[in-house]
Structure formats: structure tokens, C-alpha cells
C-alpha positions in Angstrom: 0.0 -0.1 0.0 1.2 3.4 -0.8 2.7 5.6 1.9 1.3 9.2 1.1 1.8 12.6 2.1 -1.4 12.3 4.5 0.5 9.4 6.1 3.6 11.3 6.6 2.0 14.2 8.3 -0.2 11.9 10.6 2.9 9.8 11.1 5.0 12.6 12.5 1.8 14.0 14.4 1.8 10.7 16.2 5.1 10.6 17.2 4.7 13.3 19.1 1.8 11.8 20.9 -0.9 13.8 19.4 -4.0 11.6 18.9 -6.6 14.1 17.9 -7.1 16.0 14.8 -9.6 18.7 15.5 -11.3 20.4 12.4 -14.3 21.1 10.0 -13.4 18.9 7.0 -13.6 20.6 3.6 -12.8 18.9 0.5 -9.4 20.4 0.2 -8.2 18.4 3.4 -10.8 15.5 3.1 -8.0 12.8 2.5 -6.0 14.1 5.6 -9.3 13.4 7.8 -9.9 10.0 5.7 -6.3 8.6 6.6 -6.7 9.8 10.7 -7.7 6.3 11.8 -4.9 4.3 10.3 -2.8 6.4 12.5 -4.7 6.0 15.8 -5.5 9.7 15.6 -9.4 10.7 16.3 -10.8 13.2 13.9 -12.8 15.4 16.0 -15.4 17.3 13.9 -16.4 20.5 15.8 -19.4 22.5 15.2 -17.6 25.8 14.0 -14.0 26.5 12.7 -13.4 28.8 15.5 -14.1 26.1 17.9 -11.7 23.8 16.1 -8.9 26.4 16.8 -9.7 27.0 20.6 -10.0 23.2 20.9 -6.8 22.4 19.4 -5.3 25.2 21.7 -6.6 23.6 24.6 -5.2 20.0 23.6 -2.1 21.7 23.0 -1.7 23.3 26.2 -2.6 20.0 28.0 -0.6 17.6 25.8 2.1 19.5 24.3 0.9 19.9 20.7 -2.0 20.2 19.0 -3.2 19.8 15.4 -6.2 21.4 13.3 -7.4 21.4 9.9 -10.2 23.5 8.3 -11.3 24.6 4.9 -9.0 26.7 3.1 -10.0 30.3 2.9 -13.6 30.5 4.7 -12.2 27.9 7.4 -8.7 29.1 8.2 -9.7 32.8 8.2 -12.5 32.3 10.4 -9.9 30.5 13.1 -7.5 33.0 12.9 -8.5 34.6 16.0 -7.9 31.2 18.0 -4.5 30.7 16.3 -3.5 34.4 17.2 -4.3 33.6 20.9 -2.1 30.6 20.7 0.9 32.3 19.2 0.6 34.9 22.2 0.3 32.5 24.8 2.5 30.0 23.8 0.6 27.2 22.6 2.0 24.9 19.9 -0.7 24.3 17.4 -0.2 22.7 13.9 -2.5 24.3 11.5 -3.0 22.0 8.4 -4.6 23.5 5.6 -5.5 22.1 2.3 -4.4 24.7 -0.1 -4.8 25.3 -3.9 -3.3 23.2 -6.5 -0.7 24.3 -9.0 -3.6 24.3 -11.6 -6.1 26.5 -9.3 -3.0 28.9 -9.2 -2.3 29.0 -13.0 -6.2 29.4 -13.7 -6.2 32.2 -11.3 -3.3 34.0 -12.7 -4.2 33.4 -16.5 -7.9 33.7 -16.7 -8.9 35.3 -13.1 -10.8 31.9 -12.0 -11.4 31.7 -8.7 -10.6 28.5 -7.0 -12.9 27.4 -3.9 -13.0 29.9 -1.2 -10.3 32.3 -3.0 -10.2 35.8 -2.4 -8.5 36.2 -5.7 -4.9 36.5 -4.0 -3.1 33.3 -4.6 -1.2 33.7 -1.1 -4.3 35.1 1.0 -3.9 32.4 3.9 -0.5 32.1 3.8 0.1 35.7 4.3 -2.5 36.1 7.0 -0.9 33.0 9.1 2.6 34.6 8.9 1.3 37.0 11.3 0.1 34.6 14.0 2.6 31.7 13.7 6.4 31.0 14.2 6.3 29.4 10.7 4.1 29.4 7.8 5.0 27.5 4.7 3.3 25.9 1.5 4.2 22.7 -0.2 3.4 22.5 -3.7 4.8 19.4 -4.6 5.0 15.9 -2.7 8.9 15.9 -2.6 8.7 19.4 -0.7 6.5 17.5 2.0 9.0 16.1 4.3 11.4 18.7 4.9 8.7 21.4 5.4 6.6 19.3 7.8 9.7 18.3 9.8 10.8 21.9 10.0 7.3 22.9 10.8 6.7 20.7 13.7 10.4 21.3 14.8 9.7 24.9 15.4 6.3 24.4 17.1 8.2 21.9 19.5 11.0 24.4 20.2 9.1 28.0 20.3 5.9 26.5 21.7 3.9 28.7 19.3 1.5 27.6 16.5 2.8 26.9 13.1 0.8 27.0 9.7 1.5 24.3 6.9 -0.2 24.5 3.8 -0.4 21.5 1.3 -2.0 21.6 -2.0 -5.0 19.6 -2.1 -4.1 17.1 -4.9 -0.8 16.3 -3.0 -2.4 14.5 0.1 -2.6 11.1 -1.8 0.6 11.3 -3.6 3.4 9.1 -2.8 5.9 10.0 0.0 8.8 8.5 1.7 8.4 7.4 5.4 9.7 9.7 8.0 13.4 8.8 9.2 14.6 9.8 12.7 13.0 11.7 15.2 12.1 15.3 15.7 14.2 17.0 18.1 12.6 19.9 20.4 15.9 20.8 22.1 16.9 24.2 22.1 20.9 24.7 22.1 22.2 26.7 25.0 23.6 30.2 24.3 26.6 29.6 26.4 25.8 32.7 28.7 23.4 30.7 31.0 26.0 29.9 33.8 27.6 33.4 34.0 23.8 34.9 34.0 22.8 32.4 36.8 25.3 33.5 38.8 24.7 37.0 38.6 21.0 36.7 38.9 21.5 34.3 42.2 24.1 36.7 43.6 21.2 39.7 43.2 18.6 37.6 44.8 20.5 36.5 47.9 21.6 40.3 48.1 18.1 41.6 48.2 15.9 41.9 51.3 12.5 41.0 49.7 12.8 39.2 46.4 9.9 37.4 44.5 10.0 35.1 41.8 7.3 35.5 39.3 6.2 32.2 37.4 5.4 32.6 33.7 3.6 30.3 30.9 7.1 29.3 29.5 7.9 27.3 32.7 4.8 25.1 31.9 5.3 24.9 28.2 9.0 23.6 28.2 8.3 21.4 31.1 10.3 23.1 33.4 8.0 23.0 37.0 10.0 20.5 38.8 13.4 22.3 38.3 11.9 25.7 39.2 10.3 24.0 42.1 13.8 23.1 43.3 15.1 26.2 42.6 12.3 27.9 44.9 13.3 25.7 47.6 16.9 26.0 47.2 16.7 29.7 47.4 13.9 30.1 50.0 12.3 32.8 48.0 8.8 33.9 47.9 7.0 33.4 44.6 4.1 34.1 42.6 2.7 33.1 39.2 0.9 35.1 36.4 -2.5 34.0 35.7 -1.6 32.5 32.4 0.6 30.1 34.6 -1.6 29.4 37.6 -1.1 26.0 39.2 2.4 25.4 36.9 3.4 24.4 40.3 1.0 23.4 43.0 -0.2 26.4 45.1 1.4 25.4 48.4 4.8 25.1 50.0 6.9 27.9 52.0 6.9 31.3 50.1 3.6 31.0 48.0 2.0 34.4 48.0 -0.9 33.9 45.5 -1.7 34.7 41.8 -0.5 38.2 40.9 -3.3 39.3 38.2 -3.4 43.0 38.3 -5.3 45.5 38.6 -7.3 43.5 40.9 -4.5 40.9 42.6 -4.9 39.2 45.9 -3.8 41.7 48.6 -1.1 39.4 49.9 0.1 38.9 46.0 0.0 42.4 45.1 1.8 43.7 48.2 4.5 40.9 47.7 5.2 41.5 44.2 4.8 45.3 43.8 6.8 46.0 46.9 9.8 43.6 46.1 13.2 45.2 46.1 13.9 42.7 43.4 11.6 40.8 41.1 12.7 38.1 38.8 10.0 37.1 36.1 10.7 33.6 34.7 8.9 32.9 31.4 6.2 35.4 31.7 4.1 37.1 28.7 2.7 40.3 30.2 -0.8 41.7 28.9 -1.6 45.5 29.5 -2.8 45.1 33.2 0.9 44.4 33.9 2.2 47.4 32.1 2.4 49.6 35.3 4.7 46.9 37.3 6.8 46.3 34.4 7.2 49.9 32.9 7.7 51.6 36.4 10.2 49.2 37.8 12.5 47.9 35.5 15.4 49.1 37.7 14.6 46.3 40.0 13.3 43.5 37.5 15.5 40.7 36.1 13.3 39.1 33.3 14.0 35.9 31.4 11.3 35.2 28.5 11.7 34.4 24.9 15.2 33.1 24.9 16.4 36.4 26.4 17.5 37.7 29.7 17.6 41.3 30.7 19.0 42.4 34.2 17.4 45.6 35.5 18.3 48.1 33.0 20.8 46.2 30.9 20.8 44.9 27.6 18.9 41.6 26.6 21.3 38.8 26.5 20.5 35.4 24.7 19.8 32.4 27.0 17.7 29.3 26.7 15.3 28.9 29.5 15.8 25.3 30.3 19.7 25.4 30.3 19.2 28.8 32.5 17.0 27.2 35.1 19.5 24.5 35.5 22.1 26.5 36.1 20.2 28.8 38.5 19.3 25.3 40.5 23.1 24.5 40.4 24.1 28.1 41.7 21.5 28.5 44.4 22.6 24.8 45.8 26.0 26.4 46.6 24.6 28.0 49.9 21.8 27.4 52.2 18.3 29.0 51.5 16.9 32.0 53.1 14.0 31.5 55.7 11.1 31.9 53.8 7.1 32.4 55.2 4.7 29.6 55.0 2.4 29.4 52.0 -0.5 31.7 51.7 -3.7 29.4 52.4 -7.3 30.2 51.4 -9.9 30.3 54.1 -12.5 27.3 54.1 -15.7 27.9 52.2 -18.7 27.8 54.7 -21.9 26.1 54.1 -24.4 27.3 51.1 -26.5 30.2 52.2 -29.0 32.4 50.4 -29.3 33.6 46.6 -26.6 33.1 44.2 -24.0 35.9 43.7 -20.4 35.9 42.1 -18.9 35.6 45.3 -21.3 32.6 46.2 -20.7 30.8 42.9 -16.9 30.9 43.4 -17.0 30.0 47.0 -19.3 26.9 46.2 -16.8 26.0 43.1 -13.8 26.2 45.5 -15.6 24.0 48.2 -16.1 21.4 45.5 -12.8 21.5 44.1 -10.4 18.4 44.1 -7.6 16.9 42.0 -9.7 15.5 39.5 -10.8 19.0 38.0 -8.9 21.3 35.3 -10.4 24.7 36.0 -11.1 26.8 32.6 -12.5 30.1 33.3 -13.6 32.3 30.5 -12.1 36.2 30.4 -15.6 37.4 32.1 -16.3 39.8 35.1 -15.2 36.8 37.6 -11.9 36.1 36.0 -10.2 37.9 39.0 -12.2 35.5 41.3 -10.8 32.4 39.2 -7.3 33.7 39.7 -8.0 32.9 43.5 -9.6 29.7 43.1 -7.5 27.0 45.3 -7.1 24.4 42.6 -5.5 21.1 43.5 -1.9 20.0 42.0 -0.5 20.9 39.1 -1.8 21.8 35.7 -5.1 22.2 36.8 -6.0 25.5 35.3 -6.2 26.9 31.5 -7.1 30.5 30.8 -6.9 32.7 27.9 -5.4 35.4 30.1 -3.6 37.3 28.0 -5.3 37.4 24.6 -8.4 37.7 26.3 -10.9 36.3 23.9 -14.5 35.8 25.1 -15.7 32.3 24.4 -12.4 30.3 24.5 -13.2 28.5 27.6 -16.0 26.4 26.2 -14.2 25.3 23.1 -10.9 25.0 24.8 -12.5 22.7 27.1 -13.3 20.2 24.4 -9.7 20.0 23.4 -8.5 19.8 27.4 -11.1 16.9 27.5 -9.0 14.9 25.0 -5.6 16.2 25.9 -5.8 16.0 30.0 -6.6 13.4 32.4 -8.7 16.0 34.4 -12.2 16.7 33.8 -12.6 20.3 32.8 -14.6 22.8 34.8 -15.5 25.8 32.7 -17.0 28.9 34.2 -18.0 31.4 31.6 -20.1 34.6 31.5 -23.1 34.2 29.4 -21.5 36.8 26.7 -18.9 34.5 26.1 -20.8 31.4 26.1 -22.9 33.2 23.3 -19.6 32.7 21.1 -19.1 29.0 21.4 -22.2 27.3 22.6 -22.1 24.9 19.9 -19.2 23.1 21.3 -21.7 21.6 23.6 -22.7 19.5 20.7 -19.0 18.4 20.3 -18.9 17.4 23.8 -22.0 15.1 23.3 -20.9 13.8 20.2 -17.5 12.6 21.3 -18.8 11.5 24.9 -16.6 14.3 26.5 -17.6 15.1 29.9 -16.6 19.0 30.6 -19.1 20.8 33.5 -20.0 24.3 31.9 -21.0 27.0 34.4 -22.7 29.9 32.7 -23.2 33.1 34.6 -26.7 34.0 33.6 -27.1 37.9 33.8 -28.1 38.8 30.3 -25.1 41.4 30.1 -21.7 41.8 28.7 -20.9 42.4 32.5 -17.1 42.8 32.1 -17.5 45.4 29.6 -20.3 47.5 31.5 -18.0 47.4 34.4 -15.4 49.0 31.9 -17.6 51.4 30.1 -19.9 52.3 33.3 -19.0 51.0 36.6 -21.4 53.1 38.4 -24.2 50.8 37.2 -23.3 48.3 39.6 -23.6 50.5 42.8 -26.9 52.1 41.7 -29.4 49.1 41.4 -32.1 50.9 39.8 -29.5 51.9 36.9 -30.3 50.6 33.5 -27.4 49.0 31.5 -25.7 50.5 28.7 -28.0 49.6 25.9 -25.6 48.1 23.7 -24.4 45.6 26.3 -27.4 43.9 27.0 -28.0 40.3 26.0 -30.9 38.4 24.6 -31.8 36.1 27.4 -31.4 32.3 26.5 -33.3 29.5 27.9 -29.9 27.7 28.6 -31.3 24.5 29.7 -33.4 24.1 26.6 -30.5 24.9 24.2 -28.0 22.3 26.0 -30.6 19.8 25.7 -31.0 20.6 22.1 -27.4 20.2 21.5 -27.4 16.8 22.9 -26.7 17.1 26.8 -29.1 15.5 29.1 -27.8 17.1 32.2 -28.9 20.9 32.2 -30.5 23.1 34.5 -30.9 26.5 36.2 -30.4 27.6 39.7 -30.4 30.6 41.5 -29.4 29.7 45.2 -26.4 28.5 46.5 -27.8 25.1 48.2 -29.4 24.5 44.6 -26.0 25.2 43.2 -24.3 22.9 45.4 -26.7 19.9 44.5 -26.3 20.5 40.6 -22.5 20.8 40.7 -22.4 17.2 42.7 -24.7 15.7 40.2 -22.8 16.7 37.4 -19.7 15.6 38.9 -21.5 12.1 39.9 -22.3 11.6 35.9 -19.7 10.9 33.2 -21.6 13.0 30.9 -21.2 16.7 30.0 -23.4 18.9 31.9 -24.4 22.5 31.8 -25.3 24.6 35.1 -26.7 28.3 34.7 -26.2 30.2 37.7 -28.7 33.3 37.8 -27.5 36.1 39.5 -28.3 39.7 39.6 -26.9 41.7 37.0 -26.1 44.4 39.3 -24.0 42.0 41.7 -19.9 42.4 41.7 -17.2 39.6 42.0 -15.7 40.2 45.9 -12.4 41.0 44.1 -13.7 44.2 42.2 -14.4 47.4 44.0 
């Protein structure tokens, strides 16, 4: 039997433990989907192109590498938002696009005949994806495929960013040699790491109140154990950015909480903002962190994107894995400083009264155990989600920097395939409107996320930013363009294939609904009805 281009691509993916291909199949990539089963890969057909991108992103964050294929033009351009978020937040997704054949391109050039889904510009998809990937390439001949695919996958593994591979639609079934050798994700050290580590550790030991802030690259590059060892050997206080929440278990000496400005928990804000030396390790900073990083460069050491910047000095090359190893070695040369015990969250009390934001998050906190991966959306409760007492490592997934609403519901589809934990989604109703169809994918593939929707018929986060006085004056109407059409969430969920869906408005009923959802092996939806004037406890 002929080994084909599709076989080559899928073999390389399977070698990296990829066992799901997300997408909405179009004719241009049909042969790729048709070959998946022979390679032990499940073709997960989603309800929209955007969902496919988010799902592949959620899978990549939990499994290490994701893959997605949708129709050229209409599909990949619809999905570009999801891949933009993966690029910003260091999530290695492989976008596989069935592109136009040479014959298509020739007819376009000579006769202005548009191939299917064409804009009339032959490189539209390729050009667009160059903006949101670490590598974007096109294969026009079968002979090109091995080198282009291997190069793209290697780039994804090394940079932890998405890549784009466009393969002409008539190539999938063409003969292709089998892969040889294995792909290496190793990034060679720069040779500066030991020297930089000595300087950094010396400055930490000389500081009075140093803090280590952990970023997403620590998780993406598999450095959590080494960083935990570093913290222990230094005796340093530590925090994490929201994107990196639960990269390490949130316990142990020195833990001060998640730093998520401008509404961080007081202990985390005080520790990070008043540190006389802040070492940020693998952090990607959104605008909320601007005041911290622009106003304190004279006392910040930053390591990210293959660079190290010590205070106001110039950036220097340094591979983060080699740097962390060197930091651990250097830290072991002297005993650790005494560090305070970990910050602990107060135990939630029993359920009382009507549901509020505070009540929803307290009830979730009471129910959390090591079986869950919490997947909050970007909504008014995201600052509450930052303080949830998740259990263990890799128990949290969020679009914390790109901040695209609706990410959570669709990303949980991918997480349900990529993680051994069960996704617990917490989403505003505005974000849920964006990707509600993902419930259908959960039901079709027997995946069991539990989706909690905050039902207040309002784009509440935008209302808070546009006119926060609304929340302190109960009789005030909301900004008209921020109101939502009120959905019947239970009927919608049932129509999309969920048998477990209910709406609740008291803490006691919420507890009962969440316990029932956890006891079931099926996906579930809980609509939590709250007063639209209510605010989370973390907001003024």
C-alpha cells in the first residue's frame, strides 16, 4: 500500500503523542481526515471553525502539541483569532490547510478564475498566517513535504508557538517517503546561562525582599520540577501570573498567590509590587501588568523568549531550560533563606441564600479536588478564578493574555481529549454565546466537561469598564448595547445533545447541581442566575 503525504503528516504527529485532529473538514483536506484512523488519531469534527481552533489550543496546552485542519479561506480565516491567541500565549498548534493546487493557481493567474473560497489573491491564507505563527510554509510538490513538515513541527516544539503548513489539495494521496529519524525539540544553550545564573542568584541573595514570578514558559517547556527545586534552594517568595496559574502546586513555603493586576489578591499584590527584586521567569505580560514592568525596570530581572534582561541592562541570549538548570546549580551553593509559610485560602462555609458571584466561586472552591482542570473564560469573574484553590499541577487553563471571550467552552473540548483531568468551565453568558455549539461536540464524542454559565443577560465586564457606576446603583439601567438576549440555557443544552442541564439561583441548589454533574460521566451545563448588578468580591 502506498505511503502518502497524508500518512507522512499523521505519522509525524503521532510520534509527538498527538491522538486527535480537530477541525471542520473541507474537500481540500478530506484525504487527511480520511487517513486519521489508520494512525490511531481521532478526527474530532467541531461545530465551527473557531471552535476547532480553540479546541486544538486547549489540547496543545494540556498535551504539548495540537493539530487542526479546516477548509481553506473560509475556514482558516475564521479560525485565525484562535491561532492568534495560541501565538501570544505560547501554545503549539499545527494548522494544516489543504491549499490550492498548481492548476488552481495557474487558472487564477491566467484567467482570473477563483478557486474555491479564494479571495483572488493566491497567497491570502499563507500571508495571513505568517502574522500569527512562528512558521508558515506551503508545499506545492510531494517532494517538498518531508522537509517542510519536519521543519514546521520542530519550530512548534522549540518555540511553543503555532505553525502553519499549507499542502496543495491534490498532494494528500501522492506517494511520499516514510519519515526517518526523530524530531528534536531541544534548543541549544547560548553559552551564557552559567554566567547569567551566577549574577541572578547573587542579586537574589543580596536583596531584602525578592520575589520570583512564574510565567507560562515554565509550564510549556516542562520546567516545573526544576523551578520548584530552585524555589526551595533559594527560600524565595514566589507568585505566578494568571496564564501560569497551577504550573506549580499552589502550596509550600513562600507562596503568596496569583498576581493578576489590577485586581490581585492583597497578599500577592503587596509581595510583587513591593519586592526590591522581582525575577520574572517565562512571563508574557498583558496590559494589566504595564504599570509593574514599565515603572520598575530598575529592580526587575526578566527571562523570556530566549532572552535575559537584568534590571536596566541590555537583553542577552539564554535558553530558558539551560538557564533554570544553571540557576538551580548556583542556588545549591549556599543554604536557603528563611521563607514564610504558604498563603492559604479560608475554607468556604456552608451554602446560604441567593446566588451571587461570591457565592458561585465559594461553592466551586468547596467542590474542587484533584480531578478538575478549571477553565475560566474572560469575564467579570476572571479575577475570582485567579484565587480559586485548584489542586495540584496543571489544573488551570485560561486565555489570560489574548483575552478572547468564548475561549473556555471550546478549549475545554480540547482539554477533555488532552488532559486526564475533567474540565470545569466557568463562563459569562456573553462568552458562552460565542461558542455554545461546542456542547454538541462534547455530546457527540462522549466528553464530559461541566460548563457553568453566569446568567445575568449582560456583557458585564464591558459594563464594568464602560460605566462601573451601574453596579453601585441597583435602579440604573445597563448601557443598551451591552445587554444580551436572554437564552433558555437548559433547553439550548438539551437541544445540542446534553441530558444534564439545569438553571439554579441559590447556593444550595448550585451545590446539588454541581455534585450531580460530578457524579455523572456525561457533559453537563449549570446556568447560575445572578443579579446583573452584582460584582465579584475582588472588584471594588
